[in-house]
Phi, psi and omega in degrees: 000316180298315180299316181296317180296314181297315180295322180293323179296324180290323188259003180296125182291146180285331179261142184299327183270357183287155180243127180291152179296146183295340181269005182298145181295328179300312179291321180299313181292324177297318177295320178297320178297317178294323176299320177299319184292331185298331184238004186301308186292321179292324175296324175295323177297318178293322179296330180267019187302321183296323179296312183293322178297319179290318183291318182254043181299138180085358183251011177054044185300319180304320181284313184293324178291324177295318178292318180298331179269309188290320182299302177300326180294315180296316180295320179294318178298318179297318176300318183293332177297318185269332185239356187295334182289348177282349183243138180286160177299319179300316181294319180297313184292318181293320174300317183293316180299318179298314181293318180295318180295317181293316181293322178292320176299319178297321179296323176300312179295322182289325175297319180293321187264358188298328182290333184270337182216075189302306186292315179296318179297323178298313180295316181292327177295316177297321178296317179296323178294321178295318176298317176302319181297314181296312184290324177293324178295319177298316178297313183294318180294315179296319181293315181291330174295317177297317179297320177295326178291321191267302189196142174296336178295327177287327174299319177297322179296317180296317178295323177298316178299321178296326176287321181299322183296325176294316178295322182292312180293326177298314181296316179295320178299318179294321177298321179292325177295315180294339181289342179084006179288158177290163187296325180295314179296321177301315181296318179299312182295324180295318180287328175295321175300319178296322177298318178297318178296324178296318178296319178296314181297323178296318178297316178298319180299310183289324186276322189242327186274303188298318178301318180284325180297314181299314180294319181293317179299315181299314181297315183292319182290324177291325182282344182297130179297340181274353182283141173277167183277359180242072178288161176241149178261126177290128185300126174077005184251332183075011181252139181258126177250130179274127177270110185226129179286342182261006179297144181284142174284157180305322179295322178293320177299318181300316182294340176279319187259004189302329177300317180284329176297318178292324177301310183291327176299313182291325178302313185277336171296312182293328180285308184287341175290336182249332184240129004267359189307303183286320185301317182288350178266354175296124187274141175289137180254153183296333180275000181291146177281348179278156188292312184202187182297319181296322178296320178297311181297318180298318179297316182294318178295318178297319177297320179298311182299319182293308185284338172297318177295318178300316180296319180295318182291323182290341181297325181306302182279338187266335186303328182296342181273353184249121175296131182306325183290341181269352184297327183300328180290323175293321179296314181295329180295338179294341182289353174295338178292338182299303179295326182294317181288325177293324175295326177297333178271318190266330182218064186294336182276356184279344179201147178292335186297318179249009180241343181259164178299315181296312182298316180295322177297317179296317177300315182294321178297316179293319180296313184289315182294323178291327175298309181295318184291307184290323177297318179292320178300315180297318180296330178281319187289326184305299181292346181267013178300136182306329181291345179257006189294338182250016179227100184298316180297324179295325177296320178296318177298320178298318177298318177298316182294320178297319177298320179298314180292330178296313182289328174294326175294319177298315180297315180296320178298320177297320181289328181276343184304319180300337179296335181289347182258007177295134179087002181253000000 
């Protein structure tokens, strides 16, 4: 909050009609905070997985919760690609904050009452997860559409925030474990923490993001060569939409950005196919310097969260050094982790690289940093395609489409993960 406030104070325009630069730290940090909010509650849900598995034993909660979240999120993201431009950023974000806050509040109550009404709590928990998925998808799609419209640096900021929320919930979860509290109390406190973060993110959104977002959108859309001179103002939104007969349709935008859309899809397919499924199956060895299996798993998950954030943050300054057409080769090279990680599970003694503490740490650092870096680069490159340079609305659609392909990649990776356990 302090960083965002200080940066906003520095970049606040002196004239009411002036527009701050898209690269200002105030706007960058505000977008990062919103990126954190898009996945905060679901990351808390994953961190509390042991409690839910124990409470809803025999009901396949890990699988059903994944479907309840990923299915509605993918469908909502797809809807937003084709229809999202009809809704203002302000309307999308306020709708999302309301839904996220209500679903998180419901999860707090369901955790408390789950022991007394197991089956009903199970059904209501899945429903709350579905509501969370829809509202988070609207927020993520709207945010990435705005970032695609304004600047690739803001796309990097949003991706950085999405990485930070995983690291944040992991850290809070570990602190709660060390506190010695029972799992139910840990889950309640973690979701209450998420509610507090939602309120903070809403304040940042209203105070720092939306005023600058509305002004920036108006300026960019007015400056677009494809805009007509008779724009219309959407009632009650403060957003200006350019009515242009030459604006690209979503299908046309897709055919322009599909190389980067496939890149971000493949990045997250390869990641979710291996993490956390295969990683958590790496067995602790007697010669390990770590205490036990739980210590090994905690270290590996912590390394992933940390280096994923490092990779996402480094994409901003480093992406300019990579030609967009060459990114696909780096993305495809990540699939070398598939046999390496499977060997770490099935034959850990055959090499120090996938059998020792040091080797596994190095593999995880490379795996996580490449996930964050390449995913962020693809999200930046898509809306910046030269064919979209003269269409502000097309850039926003491109941002929505890239976000859609990212979540479909996550969903596909989760569905493919069980294949890695065939023969074991």
